N, C-alpha and C positions, 0 to 999 in steps of 0.2 A: 464773111461768114464767121461767128463766134465761136471761141474754143469749145465753148459746152456744145452747141450745133455741132463742131468738128468729132469730141469726142461722140456724141450721140453718132451721129454719120458712120463713125468708126466701127462703132457697137453694133450697130446692125449689117455692117458687111460680115463684123467677124462671126455675129450668131449665124447669119447665113454660111459661111463656109465652114462653119462646124454643123451645122444641116446636112449639107452637102458632101462630109468627107463618113457620114453616117454609114452607107454603103460598102462603103471600102476598108474602115474600121472593121464593121463585122466580120467580111469577108474575111481579112487578116488573123481575127479573133477567134474564127472557127477553124484555120489553118494552125493555130496554137494551140488549143485547148480539144478541139474535135468534138465538140458540144457546143449547141446551139443556144441553150439555155443559158450555161456559161458563161458563152460568147456575145448574150446579151449584158447581163452581169457586167463582163469587161469593157464592153461598151460604156456604156450608161457609168460606170467607175469613171472611166476614161476623162468623159467631157465635163461629169461634175470639178474633176482634179484641173481639168483644161480651163474650167471657165474661171474656177476658183482663184487660179497660180496664170491670169490672161495678161498681168503685168509683166512676168517676167519670158512673156512671149516677147521675140526682137521682129519690129515688124518690118517687113519686106523679104521676109525668109519662110521655106516653104511651111506651112499651117498645117497639111497632111504628115508630112516629115516628123513633126512634131508632137501632134497627136500618134501618131504608130509608136513612136519613142516613147510618150507615156504610157499607150497600154502594155506596149513588150515590158515595160518594167512593174508594171501593175501585174501581169501576170507569172512574172518570174519571181515575182515577193510572194504570191499567193503559193507558189507551188511550192516554192523553200520552207515555209512556213506548213502547209500541209504535209510535208514530206516527213515531217517528224511527227505527227501526228497519228495515232491507232482508229482505222475507221470501228466508230464503234455509236452505231444508229440508232440503237434503242436503250444506251447507257448503261449496257452490261455489265460492260468492264468497270466504269465509274464507281457501279454501285458497289464492285469488291474493292478498291482502294479504300483503305484505314491509313489516315495519317496520325498518329497521336500529337498532342499540342507537345510542342518544347518549351514553352514556357513553365510548364508545370516542374519540369523534374528541376527547372532552373530554381523556380520561389523554395519547393521542398529544399532545396542545397544549402539557398542561403538563408532557413530556417533552420535547419538543423545546425548549420555553421554558427551562427548567432545562439542557440544550444549548447554547442558544445563550448562556447566561449564564458557560457556561465557556470559550467563546472571549477570546481575547485584543483586547481594547479595541478596537485598528484591525481584525482581521477583523470582528468584531462591527459595529462603524459601517459598513466595507466594502457589508457584505451585507445590511444593512436598509438601506442608500441605493438598492445597486443593485437587489435584489431586491423587498426590499416598497414602495419608495417609488416603483421604476420608472425611476430614475433612467439616463443611460446612463453609461457608465463614466468620458467624458471630464467630464461633470456632477460626479458624486463625487469624480473627481481634482479640479477645482477646488476643490470645496467643502472636501476635504481636505486641499489644498494638496501636493498630489502627483502624479507622473507617472501616466498614464492604464494604461501597463502595471503599474505599481506595486498600481493601485487592480484589475485583473484578478487577477493574482496574490493580493492579500488574497482576494478573493472567490474565488475557487479554493483556495485552501486552509482557508478557515471552510466551506465546504461539502465537501471530504474530511473535515475535524474532526467537522463534524457528522457524517455519514456515519459516522465511526468511534464517535462517542461513542454514537450511537444506534442502532448494531449492525445497520445497514443494510451490504447487501452493494456498493454504489456508490452514486456520488451522484445516479443514474437512479434510483433509489430515493427519491429526495427529490422531494419537487415538489406534488403536485395536492392533497393532505391535510393541507400546513399552511400554514394561511390566518390572517392579521390583517384581521378585517372581510370583506371579499369581494376583497383580494387576495391572492395567492399568496406565499407571503413566500420560497419558495424554488424558484421555473419551470424546470422542465426545459429550455423554450425561451426565448429572450428575449434580451439583451445579450451574451450569448458568443459 
């Protein structure tokens, strides 16, 4: 007998052994999950997985025990997966879930950072000291060695220039979405 014929004969024997094990597999599956329909699905998944992994089966060992192990592993994997899922057959819970895309905020921040770099140094410095650091105009003016009125003017010009560069309608559109850490860089209300 050639190698091909021997493999073909073994395949027929293995196929017959798999079919012969189905009633025992089904009984075991029903005892695990308690549902006949789910048990049939488990047996089918087991047979498909066993057939595709037949090369890993060691000839001469107990095929039924190998199949039971596969079925048991599939059942417990599914159980662990389902345990973390909330039952939502009509999709009502999923319909209420909303997740805003995270990349928009990141892209907005990159645009803001680029616009901030386009400001003259004195305006950028004033804006960061007053808006980001939360210093008063007087404190920022003291740091920059200028008058508080000059600091107010620099911050106002910086906000207007940012609104122009970012194509915003007005400086009132600047604010809540521009953060560094948890500090708004350009708050709508603040030291003005």
